[in-house]
Structure formats: structure tokens, C-alpha cells
C-alpha positions in Angstrom: 11.6 -13.6 -7.3 10.3 -11.9 -9.8 7.4 -9.7 -9.6 5.7 -8.6 -12.8 4.7 -4.8 -13.0 1.8 -5.4 -15.5 -0.2 -7.9 -14.1 0.2 -6.5 -10.4 -0.8 -2.7 -9.1 0.4 -1.4 -5.8 -1.2 1.6 -5.4 0.0 3.0 -1.3 -2.2 6.2 0.4 -0.6 8.5 2.3 0.9 11.5 4.0 3.7 13.0 4.0 3.5 13.0 8.0 2.9 9.3 8.3 5.7 7.1 10.1 3.6 3.9 9.3 3.6 5.6 5.4 7.3 5.4 5.6 7.8 1.9 6.6 5.3 0.6 3.8 7.2 2.4 1.1 10.0 1.5 2.5 8.6 -2.2 2.8 7.8 -2.7 -0.9 11.4 -0.2 -1.5 13.9 -3.2 -0.6 11.6 -6.1 -2.3 12.3 -4.2 -5.2 8.3 -3.6 -5.5 7.3 -0.5 -7.7 4.0 1.4 -6.6 2.4 4.4 -6.8 2.0 6.6 -4.5 -1.3 9.0 -3.9 0.0 11.2 -1.3 -3.1 12.9 0.6 -1.5 15.9 2.0 -3.0 18.8 0.6 -6.5 18.0 0.7 -8.5 18.2 4.0 -12.0 15.8 3.6 -8.7 13.1 2.8 -10.2 10.6 5.7 -14.1 10.6 3.4 -12.4 9.8 0.9 -9.8 8.0 2.1 -13.6 5.6 3.5 -14.9 5.0 0.4 -12.2 3.5 -1.2 -10.3 1.8 1.1 -13.2 1.1 3.9 -10.1 2.6 6.3 -9.9 5.9 7.8 -5.9 5.7 8.5 -3.2 6.3 6.1 -1.5 4.4 4.7 -4.3 2.2 3.0 -2.8 -0.1 0.9 -4.4 -1.7 -2.5 -3.3 -3.8 -4.7 -4.7 -4.8 -7.6 -7.8 -2.4 -6.7 -8.7 -4.5 -3.5 -7.5 -3.1 -0.3 -5.3 -5.0 2.0 -5.6 -2.3 4.9 -2.2 -0.7 6.6 0.9 -1.1 7.0 0.8 -3.9 9.9 -1.1 -6.4 7.2 0.8 -5.0 4.2 4.3 -6.8 6.4 1.8 -9.7 7.8 1.8 -10.5 4.1 5.7 -10.1 3.3 5.9 -12.3 6.6 3.4 -14.7 6.1 5.2 -14.7 2.1 1.6 -14.5 0.7 2.8 -10.9 -0.6 5.0 -12.7 -2.6 2.9 -15.4 -3.7 0.2 -12.6 -4.9 2.9 -10.2 -6.7 4.8 -13.8 -7.9 4.2 -13.5 -12.1 
């Protein structure tokens, strides 16, 4: 399946120490899906800012085209159901 990177924008809010962040990025990398990683390691108030942006408190938080989808588990479920491919298909 081909992805039109101009159509879908994915942002992954993450930290270096987060295992689920690594898994989410690995899933996207394995599928060849481009994303922007926003590292929150140096921001002591990142949880509050993250909650304001995405509604979630934990990392990773993944946003597709401005729509927060949740974390790794939600990304994995979208992928397994085929809905991730559908969302990103050109």
C-alpha cells in the first residue's frame, strides 16, 4: 500500500526512556510511514502540556492529521484492524 505523506501528518510525542514509544516508532518505521517525533524529555511540565494537546497523560501520544488517537496500544489496534492503512491510504 502506498502512503501519500503530503496527505497525512503523524506526530509522535515521546521520551527516550519509554518502551511503548520505541514500539510505536518501530511499528511506523516497519511500515515505512513517516512521522514527526516530538521529544518531551527536557520539559518538566510535559504531562500537562501533553494533556492539553492530546487529552492523554502518558507517552507515547500519537496524533494523525490533528486527531489524537492515543498511545501504542491504540496504534497497534488500528494497524491490526487495517484501519491505519485505510486512514493513510492516498
